[in-house]
LOLO-480239 format. One record per residue (C-alpha): residue in three letters; y, z, x. Coordinates in pm, whole numbers, padded with zeros to 5 digits, always signed. Each point is the difference from the previous one (the first is absolute). Example, Ala and Ser with C-alpha at 12.3 -4.5 7.8 and 13.67 -1.06 7.14 Angstrom:
BEGIN
ALA-00450+00780+01230;SER+00344-00066+00137;
REM end
This chain:
BEGIN
MET+00632-12325+02964;SER-00079+00405-00049;ASP+00282+00187-00041;ARG-00053+00310+00268;TYR+00329+00201-00081;LEU-00152+00005-00379;ASN-00318+00129+00168;PHE+00149+00236+00265;ALA+00234+00169-00308;ASN-00345+00026-00202;SER-00170+00142+00278;PRO-00011+00424-00008;MET+00190-00046+00300;GLY+00249-00246-00059;HIS+00037+00160-00354;ARG+00124+00304+00189;LEU+00224-00137+00248;VAL+00165-00230-00226;GLY+00106+00324-00209;VAL+00128+00172+00257;LEU+00231-00327+00155;GLY+00085-00094-00379;LEU-00107-00347+00043;PRO-00116-00231-00276;ALA-00339+00122-00108;PRO-00183-00292-00232;VAL-00266+00073-00198;ARG-00336-00193-00019;LEU+00024-00146-00325;GLU-00317-00011-00271;ARG-00108-00344-00091;TRP-00196-00115-00238;THR-00375-00022+00072;ALA-00334-00104-00171;GLY-00167+00191-00239;ARG+00337+00176-00086;MET-00061+00086-00375;ARG+00375+00093-00116;PRO+00333-00128+00103;VAL+00089+00353+00057;GLU-00216+00267+00160;GLY+00191+00305-00051;ALA+00230+00191-00282;LEU+00257-00237-00197;LEU+00299+00144-00132;ILE+00194-00151-00291;ASN+00302+00083-00221;GLY+00053-00049-00385;GLY+00170-00301-00146;VAL-00034-00324-00113;LEU-00139-00197+00260;ALA-00192+00314+00144;GLU-00211-00026-00350;ALA-00087-00346+00065;ALA-00101+00106+00331;SER-00238+00249-00129;ALA-00215-00214-00149;SER-00132-00098+00355;LEU+00002+00341+00179;ASN-00386+00037-00051;ARG-00054-00357+00201;LEU+00228+00112+00267;THR-00073+00303+00106;ASP-00188+00320-00125;GLN+00221+00280+00067;ALA+00313-00056-00217;PHE+00233+00233-00057;ALA+00376+00010-00205;SER+00319+00167+00120;ALA+00035+00176-00374;ASP-00224+00188-00236;GLY-00100-00215-00268;LEU+00006-00335+00143;PHE-00297-00251-00037;GLY-00256+00282-00017;LEU-00007+00043+00351;PRO+00043+00339+00184;ARG+00382+00090+00150;TRP+00059+00003+00352;THR+00167+00220+00210;ALA+00078-00005+00350;GLU-00138+00395+00000;HIS-00344-00063-00081;GLY-00055-00378-00086;PRO-00230-00213+00286;LYS+00219-00231+00217;LEU+00113-00296-00145;LYS-00135-00358+00122;ALA+00261-00197-00270;LEU+00293+00059-00212;ILE+00119-00205-00303;PHE+00316+00038-00140;ASP+00136-00112-00332;ALA+00361-00039+00044;SER+00090-00264-00265;ALA+00150+00208-00266;ILE+00267+00112+00308;SER+00340-00135-00130;SER+00239+00200+00120;THR+00125+00161+00328;GLU-00078+00339-00141;GLU-00388-00091-00024;LEU+00018-00139+00315;ASP-00097+00360+00163;GLN-00375+00006-00204;LEU-00072-00216+00320;ARG+00100+00311+00196;GLU-00192+00249-00199;PHE-00290-00189-00022;PHE-00033-00143+00359;GLN+00111+00303+00202;PRO-00289+00274-00116;ALA-00275-00321+00030;LEU+00148-00097+00361;LYS-00119+00341+00100;GLY-00346-00102-00122;LEU-00089-00294+00145;ASP-00328-00071+00185;LEU-00014-00268+00247;CYS+00077-00390-00052;PRO+00136+00074-00358;HIS+00124-00292-00213;VAL+00290+00067-00236;VAL+00115-00194-00310;VAL+00307+00004-00206;LEU+00008-00198-00342;GLY+00300-00123-00159;ARG+00190-00272-00174;PRO+00174-00315+00145;PRO+00366+00103-00026;GLU+00071-00369-00088;SER-00191+00080-00331;LEU+00214+00267-00106;LYS+00334-00029-00165;ASP+00159+00318+00021;PRO+00158-00016+00391;PHE-00040+00347+00040;ALA-00410-00010-00058;ALA-00019-00340+00211;SER+00242+00201+00317;ALA-00279+00294-00049;GLN-00292-00245-00034;ARG+00145-00224+00349;SER+00025+00384+00158;LEU-00386-00002+00064;GLU+00049-00204+00230;GLY+00170+00172+00270;PHE-00224+00296-00089;THR-00359-00162+00049;ARG+00121-00174+00297;SER+00160+00304+00106;LEU-00304+00224-00089;GLY-00258-00273+00175;LYS+00242+00096+00381;GLU-00060+00405-00063;ILE-00341-00005-00176;ARG-00174-00054+00365;ARG-00366+00114+00058;GLY-00110-00413-00070;GLY+00135+00053-00353;THR+00146-00294-00233;VAL+00212-00020-00255;GLN+00078-00240-00253;LEU+00240-00153-00296;LEU-00175-00192-00278;TYR+00226-00072-00243;VAL-00188-00097-00333;ALA+00150-00207-00330;LYS-00064+00076-00327;GLY-00328-00175-00082;ALA-00157+00034+00367;GLU-00096+00336-00029;ASP-00390-00095-00043;GLN+00050-00160+00353;LEU+00069+00306+00154;GLU-00411+00068+00115;GLY+00002-00262+00257;ALA+00328+00112+00181;LEU-00100+00346+00010;ARG-00338-00053+00111;PHE+00156-00234+00294;PHE+00314+00271+00076;LEU-00141+00319-00028;SER-00310-00086+00218;PRO-00054-00094+00390;LYS+00036-00352-00081;SER+00321+00005-00004;ALA-00023+00227+00336;TYR+00273-00188+00151;VAL+00245-00107-00293;SER+00334+00275-00070;GLY+00308-00001-00167;GLN-00069-00266-00175;VAL+00125-00108-00368;VAL-00221-00219-00197;ARG+00087-00137-00365;LEU-00253+00029-00233;VAL+00049-00289-00301;ALA-00268-00059-00321;CYS-00293-00157+00076;SER-00324-00135-00187;THR-00291+00016+00246;GLN-00226+00310+00091;VAL-00235+00119+00252;ASN-00344+00031-00134;ASP-00203+00144+00287;TRP+00219+00194+00272;SER-00261+00018+00214;ARG+00020-00393+00037;PRO+00365-00100-00196;LEU-00038-00302+00179;GLY-00319-00130-00159;GLY-00032-00342-00095;LYS+00271-00123+00197;THR+00053-00222+00248;ALA+00259+00057+00282;LEU+00123-00211+00308;VAL+00116+00123+00266;THR+00204-00232+00304;GLY-00008+00163+00352;ALA-00314+00130-00091;SER-00220-00035+00374;ARG+00173+00378+00131;GLY+00227+00257+00015;ILE+00169+00057-00353;GLY-00148-00282-00170;ALA-00348+00087+00067;SER+00098+00335-00116;ILE+00169-00107-00299;ALA-00352-00218-00120;GLU-00231+00280+00085;THR+00201+00243-00224;LEU+00019-00241-00279;ALA-00428-00072+00062;ARG-00006+00387-00075;ASP+00165-00055-00286;GLY-00248-00252-00100;ALA+00206-00275+00034;SER-00211-00384+00103;VAL+00251-00052+00286;VAL+00054-00354+00164;LEU+00107+00050+00356;LEU+00274-00233+00114;ASP+00114-00054+00376;VAL+00093-00307+00321;PRO-00262-00162+00045;ALA-00012+00149+00378;MET-00108+00321-00180;LYS-00311-00117-00175;GLY-00266+00162+00174;ALA+00195+00357-00048;LEU+00044-00098-00363;ASP-00339-00126-00075;ALA-00119+00298+00133;LEU+00197+00246-00247;ALA-00084-00219-00316;ALA-00350+00079+00086;ARG+00053+00353+00030;LEU+00191+00016-00309;GLY-00228-00235-00224;GLY+00315-00260-00005;ARG+00092-00315+00149;SER+00210-00179+00203;VAL+00225-00264-00003;ALA+00169-00109+00368;LEU+00333-00141-00097;ASP+00323-00059+00213;ILE+00253+00111-00285;CYS+00252-00187+00168;ALA-00164-00318+00012;PRO+00151-00300-00212;ASP-00290+00009-00298;ALA-00059+00356+00044;ALA+00025+00016-00374;GLU-00248-00250-00097;GLN-00244+00160+00242;LEU+00050+00270-00152;LEU-00015-00099-00378;ALA-00326-00144+00098;ALA-00114+00303+00174;LEU+00028+00197-00306;PRO-00191-00180-00311;ASP-00006+00303-00235;GLY+00335+00084+00116;VAL+00128+00379+00059;ASP+00128+00355-00129;ILE+00166+00121+00307;VAL+00184-00121+00291;VAL+00080+00161+00290;HIS+00265-00213+00251;ASN-00105+00227+00319;ALA+00063-00293+00252;GLY+00297+00039+00233;ILE+00090-00016+00347;THR+00292+00118+00228;ARG+00203-00170+00252;ASP+00210+00181+00104;LYS+00329-00008+00211;THR+00394+00079-00057;LEU+00175-00295-00236;ALA+00207-00093+00303;LYS-00331-00094+00185;MET-00228-00127-00267;SER-00138-00340+00003;GLU-00024-00207-00298;ALA-00366-00029-00007;PHE-00013+00418+00015;TRP+00251+00045-00304;ASP-00232-00317-00166;SER-00325+00122+00030;VAL+00039+00341-00116;ILE+00218-00119-00321;ASP-00279-00255-00045;VAL-00304+00251-00004;ASN+00155+00311-00108;LEU+00203-00154-00314;HIS-00011-00393-00020;ALA-00361+00028-00029;PRO-00080+00313-00290;GLN+00276-00222-00200;VAL-00176-00304+00050;LEU-00334+00102-00097;THR+00076+00216-00258;LYS+00180-00283-00188;ALA-00304-00174+00067;LEU-00235+00273-00184;LEU+00229+00017-00282;ASP+00072-00354-00050;GLY-00367-00107+00055;GLY-00116+00285-00272;LYS-00217+00198+00266;LEU+00186+00324-00001;HIS-00114+00158-00315;ASP+00161+00135-00258;ASN+00068+00374+00033;GLY-00021-00054+00390;ARG+00141+00198+00251;VAL+00211-00181+00338;VAL+00077+00290+00285;LEU+00228-00142+00356;LEU-00028+00219+00248;ALA+00349+00021+00065;SER+00136+00229+00299;ILE+00300+00304-00013;SER+00144-00265+00268;GLY+00061-00215-00298;ILE+00186+00301-00140;ALA+00186+00142+00278;GLY-00020-00236+00263;ASN-00134+00014+00358;MET+00165-00110+00354;GLY-00195-00310+00117;GLN-00134-00048-00299;SER+00240-00202-00252;ASN-00258-00267-00049;TYR-00260+00243-00140;ALA+00269+00201-00203;VAL+00113-00317-00160;SER-00374-00080-00115;LYS-00057+00344-00083;ALA+00337+00050-00219;GLY-00104-00316-00176;LEU-00319+00096-00119;ILE+00118+00266-00112;GLY+00259-00186-00208;LEU-00247-00236-00112;ALA-00193+00328-00177;ASN+00355+00061-00122;ALA+00040-00331-00112;TRP-00322-00163-00140;ALA-00078+00374-00201;PRO+00107-00122-00326;THR-00117-00304-00050;LEU-00343+00074+00172;ALA+00028+00317-00289;LYS-00032-00279-00288;ARG-00371-00030+00156;GLY-00055+00378+00047;ILE-00017-00052+00351;SER+00228+00201+00265;ILE+00141-00069+00328;ASN+00066+00247+00219;ALA+00068+00087+00379;VAL-00150+00265+00254;ALA+00225+00070+00296;PRO-00156+00155+00279;GLY+00156+00214+00281;PHE-00118+00116+00314;ILE-00412-00051-00039;GLU-00213+00014+00274;THR-00166-00348+00033;GLN-00073-00216+00324;MET+00374-00129-00026;THR+00143+00350+00024;ALA-00236+00095+00287;ALA+00194-00237+00231;ILE+00332+00104-00082;PRO+00142+00212+00280;LEU-00026+00341+00037;THR+00300+00167-00069;ILE+00065-00250-00289;ARG-00341+00062-00178;GLU+00034+00369+00051;ALA+00367-00022-00187;GLY-00190-00206-00245;ARG-00236+00241-00079;ARG+00229+00301-00019;MET+00286-00154-00192;SER-00135+00100-00382;SER-00072+00336-00207;MET-00374-00034+00107;GLY+00085+00026+00397;GLN-00281-00301+00062;GLY-00129-00362-00059;GLY-00149-00065-00296;LEU-00369-00231+00020;PRO-00084-00327-00167;GLN-00180+00200-00261;ASP+00334+00171-00122;VAL+00150-00356-00091;ALA-00360-00138-00123;GLU+00005+00256-00243;THR+00316-00041-00165;VAL-00089-00362-00035;ALA-00293+00092-00169;TRP+00173+00190-00223;PHE+00241-00268-00067;ALA-00307-00250-00109;GLN-00126+00290-00274;PRO+00000-00188-00344;THR+00251+00385-00071;SER+00208-00102+00267;GLY+00193-00301-00206;ALA+00224+00258-00135;VAL+00163-00003+00318;THR+00120-00349+00093;GLY+00312-00150+00241;GLN+00032+00294+00225;VAL-00069+00089+00355;LEU-00210+00321+00108;ARG+00071+00142+00361;VAL-00353+00127+00157;CYS+00230+00126+00297;GLY-00057+00403+00051;GLN+00344-00045-00157;SER+00170-00133+00289;LEU+00344+00056+00077;LEU+00123-00345+00117;GLY+00100-00141-00378;ALA-00024+00330-00125;
REM end
């Protein structure tokens, strides 16, 4: 469904009117489009530091306009607010900040840079995991970065995003994959997030097709977010296996044919679902995306046993059973990727959705708990938690609730299925083995659960 207020606020007359009245003015977000050559199309500013030096090795692949915050850094020209171009991306290495006095470096770097931002800019702050530091003052300073990035995400406006990457020692060579995602329009609806990178041996050989040679299974793939995930994984080079209930076989077959994949019509809650799935995947898979999910909303006092059980079975129990079957049956390859579609309802809760919130929080818990064991085989498992996404389901929500869902975020608008799909595709990449047991919110920095 079209967001009429967003369209109005970005029209010539609407833009003037919302400015005069002091109303929210959401910016139409820039998203990834086919044929784009680099993650950053515009100027990128970087400071100095150990992690910045690691990031500088990939600057020529990230952008063709890189600038430094000081003379003599990485052979780059110095950017100044007075004479430099508008900035599309910022990388700030804060990993050396170890005291309260040094936190002033944040203000010194960002104050002039913020005045020179282009539309839809992307900011990444780099730090070290506080829990890895022995000095409590240094750990405190690094933990302070979370408050800074989340606050800046709410101040930056102009369709901008801000993320914090905690990079463990030994994980420096995994930065390019994360920067390609978080500095590009692929992360248009992701902001205020904290991600931890650990050492990982897998790399991407071809950034134009990072999933080349991989096979991906997507459940609930016939429409909406699931279909968008399948399309994005196929775009990135994966062979896709699309799964949905038998009633959706027509749409499933059509999508599979268009993407050059194949379809599996299967009820994931059937008693023999695991056996059917293993039989349908004779060669196994590299990527598993558990997208299938349902809602059956009622307040707890009025919720039937059938409503409760059906949501738990589809959203939580089936992913548990099917993933275990793939692992036990040797069908999920080493260095594989498992992505679970959770929800901000599983983080913040939601009235009338106690069953749904239970199921989605359970998926986040599954990623947290299973990560250490799966890491022994090089397999990562993560959760994606969408906020308000423009789908057929949200289009059916009453107008006032729908508008509140759209506006209650730093972006002031709903996301698109593409936003969720791009995040899933990043988690599916070989270099994203550096990220596991984590949850990434695709919610425009929603105020819910913030």
